[in-house]
C-alpha positions, 0 to 999 in steps of 0.5 A: 499499500502506498503512503501519502507520500508516495503518491505525491511522488508519483503525482509530481513525477506525471507529466501533463499528457497524464492529465485528464479535465473535465469540460466544468475546468476547461470552460472556468479556467479559459473563460469559454461557454460551455456550448462554445467546447460543444461546439469545439467537439461536435466539429472534431476541432477539438479531441476528448473521449467519455469516461464514466460518462464524463467528457475529458480532455487531456491537458496536453490537447487544450494546450494544443488548442491554445497552440494554435490558436483556436482558443484565445488565452494567455499562459497563465490561463494553463497553468491556473488549469493544472493548478486547480486540477491537481488541488481538486485530484489531491482534495478528491484523495484524501477525502475519506469514503464510507467503504 
């Protein structure tokens, strides 16, 4: 069983391609609407995966949209997205579950 320190070390070693974010996180960080993101999916501009009934995006895919100027946003928005996702993921891991 991994202790908390080992889990933290593993998360630190993960690169951005291992990070998946949901639509809410993308829309909030990039300051775009849900409909805009849905339109990008419908026109096959953004790649996504349906995981457990939830639409998820790889961070690298969101970065590609920014690099290609599909979405106008600063680098700070992208860093905020990664930071907030990491904090949220850490909170979920530390939340006790009823078993």
